[in-house]
N, C-alpha and C positions, 0 to 999 in steps of 0.2 A: 595484476593488470586490471585496470578499472574499465568496466563496460557501461556505456551510456545507452540505456534501452528505453525507447518510447514504446510502451506496450499497448497494443490494441485490445480492447475489452473482449472482442470475439476470441482472440488467441488465448487470453487468460482463462476465459470460460471453458474453452476446449481442453486446455491443460488440466483444469480442475476436474472436468468430467471424465478425463482419461485416467484420473487418479495418480497424477504426478505430484506427490506430497512434499518434495524437498523444497518448499517455498514458504515464505512468510509474507502475509499481506499486512501492511501497516497503514492505519488511518491516522493522519496527522492533524485532523480537524479538532476543534475543542470537544470536550466531553459531552456537552449537550447535543451537539450535532451527531456524534457517534451513537449516543443513546437513542436518538430519534430514528436512526437507520444507518446501517453500514453493510459492507460486503460480508457475506456469511464467512465466519472464520477469521475475520480481520481482528488484529489487536489494536488497541488505542495507545498511541504515544503522541500526545499533542506536540505540535511543533516547538512550543516554548520549553518543553522538557526533553525533547528528542536527544539533544546533545548529551545531557547528563544521564539519561536512562538507556541509551542504545547499547552500550557495552554489556550491561547486565541483562537486558531483555532480548537481544538479538544475537544469533549465531553467525559468525563471519562466513561459514562455509555454505550457508543456504542462500538461495536466490531470494531477494527481498523486493517486493513490489509495494510502492508507496502511492498514496493519493491524498489530496487535500481539498480545500474548498474550491480551488481553481488550479489551472495548470501552473500558474506562477508559484503558488504555495507548494505544489507537488515538486516542482523543479528545485525550489529552495531546500526542501527536505532531502531530496535525492543527493544534492550537492553536499549537504551536511554529512550524510552517511558515507558518501564516497571519500570525503576529506578525513573521516574517522577510520578509514581503512576497509570499508565494505566494498568489495569488487563487483559483485553482481547485483546492481540496483536498477530496477525498472520503474519507470514512471507511467502510471496508469492514465493514459490520455483521456481527458473528459471526466475522470474521477467517478464518484458515486452516481452522478446523473447518467453518465454513459453506461455504467454497469446496469442500472435499472432499465435503460432503454433496450438492452439486448436480452433482458429477462434473466439476468444473473441472480443467484440466490442471495437474499438479504435477510438481516436480522434486525431487531429493534422494534420501536413502536410502529413504524411504517409497515412492517412485515405482515 
């Protein structure tokens, strides 16, 4: 059963602080944006390669949280993953900008 989750960055930050590790955070922006700054622990799977790389890079039994350049790109990536059989896909509302606003841990050149 597919779950459509809009994820609030505060909730995700709390989940990470409480050490609930059965999740994967996927950054679907381009590599340059990822290198500049991304949510700590996120993996990069740019949207243009997500369809071909998801099966080898992501486990279907984990919760997957995605974010892109904007909420539209995030929604597109989440739909692609759901259509590929991933049931627990959350869309990080506001993406990286929202994550930085709540003081979430980041990595990359901005960090």
